[in-house]
C-alpha positions as a Markdown table, in Angstrom:
| # | Residue | x | y | z |
|---|---|---|---|---|
| 1 | Met | 0.0 | 0.0 | 0.0 |
| 2 | Glu | 2.8 | 2.4 | 0.8 |
| 3 | Asn | 4.5 | 1.8 | -2.5 |
| 4 | Asn | 1.2 | 2.5 | -4.3 |
| 5 | Asn | 0.8 | 5.7 | -2.4 |
| 6 | Asn | 4.3 | 6.8 | -3.3 |
| 7 | Gln | 3.6 | 6.0 | -6.9 |
| 8 | Val | 0.5 | 8.1 | -6.9 |
| 9 | Thr | 2.3 | 11.0 | -5.2 |
| 10 | Gly | 5.0 | 10.8 | -7.8 |
| 11 | Glu | 2.4 | 10.9 | -10.6 |
| 12 | Leu | 0.8 | 14.0 | -9.0 |
| 13 | Lys | 4.1 | 15.8 | -8.8 |
| 14 | Ser | 5.4 | 14.9 | -12.2 |
| 15 | Gly | 2.2 | 15.1 | -14.2 |
| 16 | Asn | 0.4 | 17.7 | -12.1 |
| 17 | Lys | -2.5 | 15.3 | -11.8 |
| 18 | Lys | -4.9 | 15.0 | -9.0 |
| 19 | Gln | -6.8 | 12.2 | -7.4 |
| 20 | Val | -10.5 | 12.7 | -7.8 |
| 21 | Arg | -13.3 | 11.1 | -5.7 |
| 22 | Leu | -16.3 | 10.7 | -8.1 |
| 23 | Phe | -19.8 | 10.5 | -6.9 |
| 24 | Tyr | -22.7 | 9.9 | -9.3 |
| 25 | Cys | -26.5 | 9.7 | -9.5 |
| 26 | Met | -28.1 | 6.3 | -10.1 |
| 27 | Asp | -28.8 | 7.0 | -13.8 |
| 28 | Cys | -25.1 | 7.7 | -14.4 |
| 29 | Glu | -23.6 | 4.7 | -12.8 |
| 30 | Glu | -22.5 | 3.1 | -16.1 |
| 31 | Leu | -21.0 | 6.3 | -17.4 |
| 32 | Ala | -19.3 | 6.9 | -14.0 |
| 33 | Arg | -17.7 | 3.4 | -14.2 |
| 34 | Lys | -16.4 | 4.2 | -17.7 |
| 35 | Val | -15.0 | 7.5 | -16.5 |
| 36 | Ala | -13.1 | 5.8 | -13.7 |
| 37 | Ala | -11.8 | 3.1 | -16.1 |
| 38 | His | -10.0 | 5.9 | -18.0 |
| 39 | Ser | -7.8 | 6.9 | -15.1 |
| 40 | Gln | -6.3 | 5.3 | -12.0 |
| 41 | Leu | -6.6 | 8.7 | -10.3 |
| 42 | Ile | -10.4 | 8.6 | -10.3 |
| 43 | Thr | -12.1 | 6.6 | -7.5 |
| 44 | Leu | -15.8 | 6.0 | -7.4 |
| 45 | Gln | -17.7 | 6.9 | -4.3 |
| 46 | Ser | -21.3 | 6.0 | -3.4 |
| 47 | Ile | -24.5 | 7.6 | -2.1 |
| 48 | Asn | -27.5 | 5.9 | -0.5 |
| 49 | Trp | -30.4 | 7.2 | -2.6 |
| 50 | Arg | -33.4 | 6.5 | -0.3 |
| 51 | Ser | -36.8 | 8.0 | 0.2 |
| 52 | Phe | -39.0 | 8.6 | 3.2 |
| 53 | Asp | -42.6 | 7.3 | 3.1 |
| 54 | Asp | -43.8 | 10.6 | 1.9 |
| 55 | Gly | -41.6 | 10.5 | -1.1 |
| 56 | Phe | -39.0 | 13.1 | -0.1 |
| 57 | Pro | -35.3 | 12.1 | -0.3 |
| 58 | Asn | -33.5 | 10.4 | 2.5 |
| 59 | Leu | -29.9 | 10.6 | 1.4 |
| 60 | Phe | -26.6 | 9.6 | 2.9 |
| 61 | Ile | -23.1 | 10.3 | 1.5 |
| 62 | Asn | -21.0 | 7.3 | 2.4 |
| 63 | Asn | -17.5 | 7.8 | 3.9 |
| 64 | Ala | -18.0 | 11.6 | 4.2 |
| 65 | His | -15.0 | 11.9 | 6.6 |
| 66 | Asp | -12.7 | 10.3 | 4.0 |
| 67 | Ile | -13.3 | 13.0 | 1.4 |
| 68 | Arg | -12.0 | 15.8 | 3.6 |
| 69 | Gly | -9.1 | 17.5 | 1.8 |
| 70 | Gln | -9.8 | 15.6 | -1.4 |
| 71 | His | -10.8 | 16.7 | -4.9 |
| 72 | Val | -14.4 | 15.7 | -5.3 |
| 73 | Ala | -16.8 | 15.5 | -8.3 |
| 74 | Phe | -20.4 | 14.7 | -8.9 |
| 75 | Leu | -21.8 | 13.3 | -12.2 |
| 76 | Ala | -25.4 | 14.4 | -12.5 |
| 77 | Ser | -28.3 | 13.8 | -14.8 |
| 78 | Leu | -31.1 | 16.2 | -14.2 |
| 79 | Ser | -33.3 | 14.2 | -16.6 |
| 80 | Ser | -36.6 | 15.0 | -15.1 |
| 81 | Pro | -38.0 | 17.4 | -12.4 |
| 82 | Ala | -38.5 | 14.3 | -10.2 |
| 83 | Val | -34.8 | 13.8 | -9.7 |
| 84 | Ile | -33.6 | 17.4 | -9.6 |
| 85 | Phe | -34.2 | 18.1 | -6.0 |
| 86 | Glu | -32.5 | 15.0 | -4.6 |
| 87 | Gln | -29.4 | 15.6 | -6.7 |
| 88 | Leu | -29.3 | 19.3 | -5.9 |
| 89 | Ser | -29.4 | 18.4 | -2.2 |
| 90 | Val | -26.2 | 16.3 | -2.7 |
| 91 | Ile | -24.6 | 18.9 | -5.0 |
| 92 | Tyr | -25.1 | 21.6 | -2.4 |
| 93 | Asn | -23.8 | 19.4 | 0.4 |
| 94 | Leu | -20.6 | 18.0 | -1.0 |
| 95 | Pro | -18.6 | 21.3 | -1.2 |
| 96 | Arg | -19.4 | 21.8 | 2.5 |
| 97 | Leu | -17.6 | 18.6 | 3.6 |
| 98 | Phe | -14.2 | 20.4 | 3.7 |
| 99 | Val | -13.2 | 19.1 | 0.3 |
| 100 | Ala | -10.2 | 20.5 | -1.5 |
| 101 | Ser | -12.3 | 21.3 | -4.6 |
| 102 | Phe | -15.6 | 20.4 | -6.1 |
| 103 | Thr | -16.6 | 19.8 | -9.7 |
| 104 | Leu | -20.1 | 19.2 | -11.0 |
| 105 | Val | -20.3 | 17.3 | -14.3 |
| 106 | Leu | -23.6 | 17.9 | -16.0 |
| 107 | Pro | -23.2 | 16.4 | -19.5 |
| 108 | Phe | -26.7 | 17.7 | -20.6 |
| 109 | Phe | -28.1 | 21.1 | -19.5 |
| 110 | Pro | -31.7 | 20.0 | -19.6 |
| 111 | Thr | -33.5 | 23.3 | -19.7 |
| 112 | Gly | -31.2 | 24.7 | -22.4 |
| 113 | Ser | -33.9 | 24.8 | -25.1 |
| 114 | Phe | -36.2 | 26.9 | -22.9 |
| 115 | Glu | -34.4 | 30.2 | -22.8 |
| 116 | Arg | -36.6 | 32.3 | -25.0 |
| 117 | Met | -39.0 | 35.0 | -23.7 |
| 118 | Glu | -41.2 | 35.9 | -26.7 |
| 119 | Glu | -44.0 | 37.6 | -24.7 |
| 120 | Glu | -44.7 | 38.8 | -21.2 |
| 121 | Gly | -45.4 | 35.8 | -19.0 |
| 122 | Asp | -42.9 | 33.3 | -20.7 |
| 123 | Val | -40.6 | 31.8 | -18.1 |
| 124 | Ala | -37.0 | 31.3 | -19.1 |
| 125 | Thr | -36.3 | 28.1 | -17.2 |
| 126 | Ala | -32.8 | 27.9 | -18.6 |
| 127 | Phe | -31.9 | 31.0 | -16.7 |
| 128 | Thr | -33.6 | 29.7 | -13.5 |
| 129 | Met | -31.5 | 26.5 | -13.6 |
| 130 | Ala | -28.3 | 28.5 | -14.2 |
| 131 | Arg | -29.1 | 30.6 | -11.2 |
| 132 | Ile | -29.7 | 27.5 | -9.0 |
| 133 | Leu | -26.4 | 26.0 | -10.1 |
| 134 | Ser | -24.6 | 29.4 | -9.6 |
| 135 | Asn | -25.5 | 29.2 | -5.9 |
| 136 | Ile | -23.6 | 26.0 | -5.2 |
| 137 | Pro | -21.6 | 26.6 | -2.0 |
| 138 | Ile | -17.9 | 27.5 | -2.4 |
| 139 | Ser | -15.5 | 24.7 | -1.2 |
| 140 | Arg | -12.2 | 25.2 | 0.5 |
| 141 | Gly | -10.6 | 25.3 | -2.9 |
| 142 | Gly | -12.8 | 28.0 | -4.2 |
| 143 | Pro | -15.8 | 28.2 | -6.7 |
| 144 | Thr | -17.3 | 25.0 | -8.1 |
| 145 | Ser | -16.4 | 24.0 | -11.6 |
| 146 | Val | -19.4 | 23.1 | -13.7 |
| 147 | Val | -18.7 | 21.0 | -16.8 |
| 148 | Ile | -21.4 | 21.0 | -19.5 |
| 149 | Tyr | -21.4 | 19.6 | -23.0 |
| 150 | Asp | -22.7 | 21.4 | -26.0 |
| 151 | Ile | -25.1 | 23.8 | -24.3 |
| 152 | His | -28.0 | 24.6 | -26.5 |
| 153 | Ala | -27.8 | 28.3 | -26.9 |
| 154 | Leu | -24.4 | 30.1 | -26.9 |
| 155 | Gln | -25.7 | 33.0 | -24.8 |
| 156 | Glu | -26.5 | 30.6 | -22.0 |
| 157 | Arg | -22.9 | 30.5 | -20.9 |
| 158 | Phe | -23.5 | 34.1 | -19.6 |
| 159 | Tyr | -26.4 | 33.0 | -17.4 |
| 160 | Phe | -24.1 | 31.6 | -14.7 |
| 161 | Gly | -23.0 | 33.8 | -11.9 |
| 162 | Asp | -19.6 | 34.5 | -10.6 |
| 163 | His | -19.8 | 31.9 | -7.7 |
| 164 | Val | -19.2 | 29.0 | -10.2 |
| 165 | Leu | -16.7 | 28.4 | -13.0 |
| 166 | Pro | -18.6 | 27.0 | -16.1 |
| 167 | Leu | -16.5 | 24.8 | -18.4 |
| 168 | Phe | -18.1 | 24.2 | -21.7 |
| 169 | Glu | -17.0 | 21.1 | -23.6 |
| 170 | Thr | -18.1 | 19.5 | -26.8 |
| 171 | Gly | -18.7 | 16.0 | -28.1 |
| 172 | Ile | -17.6 | 16.9 | -31.6 |
| 173 | Pro | -14.1 | 15.3 | -31.3 |
| 174 | Leu | -15.8 | 11.9 | -30.7 |
| 175 | Leu | -17.8 | 12.4 | -34.0 |
| 176 | Lys | -14.6 | 13.4 | -35.9 |
| 177 | Gln | -12.8 | 10.3 | -34.6 |
| 178 | Arg | -15.7 | 8.1 | -35.7 |
| 179 | Leu | -16.0 | 9.6 | -39.2 |
| 180 | His | -12.3 | 9.0 | -39.9 |
| 181 | Gln | -12.9 | 5.3 | -39.2 |
| 182 | Leu | -15.6 | 5.0 | -41.9 |
| 183 | Ser | -14.8 | 3.3 | -45.2 |
| 184 | Asp | -16.2 | 6.3 | -47.1 |
| 185 | Ala | -14.4 | 8.9 | -44.9 |
| 186 | Asp | -13.2 | 10.8 | -48.0 |
| 187 | Lys | -16.8 | 11.3 | -49.1 |
| 188 | Ile | -18.2 | 12.8 | -45.9 |
| 189 | Val | -20.1 | 16.1 | -46.1 |
| 190 | Val | -21.4 | 17.7 | -42.9 |
| 191 | Ala | -24.9 | 19.2 | -43.0 |
| 192 | Phe | -26.3 | 21.7 | -40.5 |
| 193 | Pro | -30.1 | 21.6 | -40.2 |
| 194 | Asp | -30.3 | 25.4 | -39.5 |
| 195 | Asp | -28.1 | 28.5 | -39.0 |
| 196 | Gly | -28.0 | 27.9 | -35.2 |
| 197 | Ala | -26.3 | 24.5 | -35.7 |
| 198 | Trp | -23.8 | 26.1 | -38.2 |
| 199 | Lys | -22.9 | 28.8 | -35.7 |
| 200 | Arg | -22.3 | 26.3 | -32.9 |
| 201 | Phe | -20.2 | 23.7 | -34.8 |
| 202 | His | -18.8 | 24.9 | -38.1 |
| 203 | Lys | -15.5 | 26.0 | -36.8 |
| 204 | Leu | -15.0 | 22.5 | -35.2 |
| 205 | Leu | -15.8 | 20.8 | -38.5 |
| 206 | Asp | -14.3 | 23.3 | -41.0 |
| 207 | His | -12.1 | 20.6 | -42.7 |
| 208 | Phe | -15.2 | 18.9 | -44.1 |
| 209 | Pro | -17.3 | 20.2 | -47.0 |
| 210 | Thr | -20.6 | 21.6 | -45.6 |
| 211 | Val | -24.2 | 21.9 | -46.5 |
| 212 | Ile | -26.6 | 24.2 | -44.7 |
| 213 | Cys | -30.3 | 23.7 | -44.6 |
| 214 | Thr | -32.8 | 26.3 | -43.5 |
| 215 | Lys | -36.5 | 26.4 | -42.3 |
| 216 | Val | -38.9 | 28.6 | -44.2 |
| 217 | Arg | -42.5 | 29.3 | -43.3 |
| 218 | Glu | -45.2 | 28.4 | -45.9 |
| 219 | Gly | -48.6 | 29.2 | -44.5 |
| 220 | Asp | -48.9 | 27.4 | -41.2 |
| 221 | Lys | -46.0 | 25.0 | -42.0 |
| 222 | Arg | -42.2 | 25.3 | -41.6 |
| 223 | Ile | -40.5 | 23.7 | -44.6 |
| 224 | Val | -36.8 | 22.6 | -44.6 |
| 225 | Arg | -34.9 | 23.7 | -47.7 |
| 226 | Leu | -31.3 | 23.5 | -48.9 |
| 227 | Lys | -29.6 | 26.9 | -48.4 |
| 228 | Glu | -26.1 | 26.2 | -49.7 |
| 229 | Gly | -23.8 | 23.3 | -50.5 |
| 230 | Asn | -23.8 | 20.2 | -52.7 |
| 231 | Pro | -24.6 | 16.8 | -51.2 |
| 232 | Thr | -24.6 | 14.9 | -54.5 |
| 233 | Gly | -23.0 | 11.5 | -54.3 |
| 234 | Cys | -21.7 | 12.0 | -50.7 |
| 235 | His | -22.3 | 10.5 | -47.3 |
| 236 | Val | -23.9 | 13.5 | -45.6 |
| 237 | Val | -23.9 | 13.7 | -41.8 |
| 238 | Ile | -26.4 | 16.0 | -40.2 |
| 239 | Val | -24.9 | 17.6 | -37.0 |
| 240 | Asp | -26.8 | 19.2 | -34.2 |
| 241 | Asp | -26.6 | 19.6 | -30.4 |
| 242 | Leu | -29.8 | 17.8 | -29.5 |
| 243 | Val | -32.8 | 16.0 | -30.8 |
| 244 | Gln | -36.3 | 15.9 | -29.4 |
| 245 | Ser | -39.0 | 14.5 | -31.7 |
| 246 | Gly | -36.5 | 14.3 | -34.6 |
| 247 | Gly | -38.9 | 15.9 | -37.1 |
| 248 | Thr | -36.4 | 18.4 | -38.4 |
| 249 | Leu | -33.8 | 15.7 | -38.9 |
| 250 | Ile | -36.2 | 13.7 | -41.0 |
| 251 | Glu | -37.2 | 16.6 | -43.1 |
| 252 | Cys | -33.6 | 17.6 | -43.6 |
| 253 | Gln | -32.8 | 14.0 | -44.6 |
| 254 | Lys | -35.5 | 14.0 | -47.3 |
| 255 | Val | -34.1 | 17.2 | -48.8 |
| 256 | Leu | -30.6 | 15.8 | -48.9 |
| 257 | Phe | -31.7 | 12.6 | -50.6 |
| 258 | Ala | -33.7 | 14.6 | -53.1 |
| 259 | Arg | -30.5 | 16.6 | -53.9 |
| 260 | Gly | -28.6 | 13.4 | -54.6 |
| 261 | Ala | -27.0 | 12.4 | -51.3 |
| 262 | Ala | -25.7 | 8.8 | -51.5 |
| 263 | Lys | -26.2 | 8.2 | -47.7 |
| 264 | Val | -27.5 | 10.3 | -44.8 |
| 265 | Ser | -26.5 | 9.9 | -41.2 |
| 266 | Ala | -27.0 | 12.0 | -38.1 |
| 267 | Tyr | -25.1 | 13.1 | -35.0 |
| 268 | Val | -26.5 | 14.8 | -31.9 |
| 269 | Thr | -24.7 | 15.2 | -28.6 |
| 270 | His | -27.9 | 14.9 | -26.6 |
| 271 | Gly | -30.4 | 12.2 | -27.6 |
| 272 | Val | -33.4 | 13.4 | -25.6 |
| 273 | Phe | -36.1 | 11.6 | -27.5 |
| 274 | Pro | -39.1 | 12.2 | -25.2 |
| 275 | Lys | -42.0 | 9.7 | -25.4 |
| 276 | Arg | -39.7 | 7.1 | -27.1 |
| 277 | Ser | -39.5 | 9.3 | -30.3 |
| 278 | Trp | -36.3 | 7.5 | -31.1 |
| 279 | Glu | -38.4 | 4.6 | -32.4 |
| 280 | Arg | -39.3 | 6.5 | -35.6 |
| 281 | Phe | -35.6 | 6.1 | -36.6 |
| 282 | Thr | -35.5 | 2.3 | -36.2 |
| 283 | Gln | -38.6 | 1.5 | -38.3 |
| 284 | Lys | -38.2 | 1.1 | -42.1 |
| 285 | Asn | -39.5 | 3.9 | -44.1 |
| 286 | Asn | -41.8 | 3.5 | -47.0 |
| 287 | Arg | -40.3 | 2.4 | -50.3 |
| 288 | Ser | -39.8 | 5.9 | -51.6 |
| 289 | Glu | -37.5 | 6.9 | -48.7 |
| 290 | Lys | -34.3 | 5.6 | -47.2 |
| 291 | Gly | -33.3 | 5.4 | -43.5 |
| 292 | Phe | -30.4 | 6.8 | -41.7 |
| 293 | Ala | -27.2 | 4.9 | -42.2 |
| 294 | Tyr | -25.9 | 5.8 | -38.7 |
| 295 | Phe | -27.4 | 7.8 | -35.9 |
| 296 | Trp | -24.7 | 8.8 | -33.4 |
| 297 | Ile | -25.5 | 10.1 | -29.9 |
| 298 | Thr | -23.4 | 10.4 | -26.8 |
| 299 | Asp | -24.2 | 9.0 | -23.3 |
| 300 | Ser | -25.2 | 12.4 | -22.0 |
| 301 | Cys | -28.8 | 11.2 | -21.6 |
| 302 | Pro | -28.4 | 7.8 | -19.9 |
| 303 | Gln | -32.1 | 6.8 | -20.1 |
| 304 | Thr | -32.0 | 7.1 | -23.9 |
| 305 | Val | -28.7 | 5.1 | -24.1 |
| 306 | Lys | -30.4 | 2.2 | -22.3 |
| 307 | Ala | -33.4 | 2.3 | -24.6 |
| 308 | Val | -31.5 | 2.3 | -27.9 |
| 309 | Glu | -28.7 | -0.1 | -26.9 |
| 310 | Asn | -27.8 | -2.5 | -29.7 |
| 311 | Thr | -30.5 | -0.9 | -31.9 |
| 312 | Ala | -29.6 | 0.1 | -35.4 |
| 313 | Pro | -28.9 | 2.7 | -36.7 |
| 314 | Phe | -27.9 | 4.0 | -33.3 |
| 315 | Glu | -24.3 | 4.1 | -32.0 |
| 316 | Val | -23.3 | 5.6 | -28.7 |
| 317 | Leu | -20.1 | 7.6 | -28.5 |
| 318 | Ser | -19.1 | 7.8 | -24.9 |
| 319 | Leu | -18.1 | 11.0 | -23.2 |
| 320 | Ala | -16.2 | 9.1 | -20.5 |
| 321 | Gly | -12.7 | 9.9 | -21.7 |
| 322 | Ser | -13.5 | 13.6 | -22.2 |
| 323 | Ile | -15.0 | 13.8 | -18.7 |
| 324 | Ala | -12.0 | 12.1 | -17.2 |
| 325 | Asp | -9.8 | 14.7 | -18.8 |
| 326 | Ala | -12.0 | 17.6 | -17.7 |
| 327 | Leu | -11.7 | 16.4 | -14.1 |
| 328 | Gln | -8.0 | 17.2 | -14.3 |
| 329 | Ile | -8.5 | 20.8 | -15.4 |
């Protein structure tokens, strides 16, 4: 044991690395184990997620004394209002246990698409969630670091207050790595379903030819059209940050095939898919249409990952390695 401790101490001095104690919510257990597998300096910790008879949380952080003076992180999934309170209770408590530093990893910022106020009375819940996270108590090491992947609207990074340090990461490197592995990697064209997706990602994918689609209003309908670029004969990959029902992706796919695309695939960092809307991508379309060759998502939404596991055309690109790296920042 002493030799192991000396070895770790040497690693910390030479590589400027830190040991991290990683807690996680129940939905994120599989992802947490993958994160820990990427580094010997990450140790998993456990929480007893219990409830009282009235349904309110009865929580216990195991080995709380042992994390004093340690670098601590929590991997969260605020996938529904039902689990937000119990996780916030833990998130607010961990920095107060005399830890050296605290990092919150929230792969998917769940209220990110609800930031607009178009008329008086609209509630911008993205701003509300950012304010809640901005009030996480300061640890002995200073403000909490909040790691978020591909936040929906770029302006949301300014919603967070000065008491936390938001770190915005992206899943795009995982996509680029996967595209280079394809047999037709030299025929890849990246398509953006709208100008918003182009603004978010085009600089990260500027070495690929690009196609940009746009939505135009015709009467009561919003129609997807090709704005610029040529998909003819290419494997076109539609890239966006998240998917809900998937309607825009399907309409974009139809336009690309009509313009001569050989294959169409899709990548989204966050596969939200409420009400099992992912199922529309697994069923064969009618004879006049083709399906998606690949549909890549990350494991930022654990419940979706469990639902689509081993189901074509879905492939899951894990954020585990990226999260492990972020915990060393």
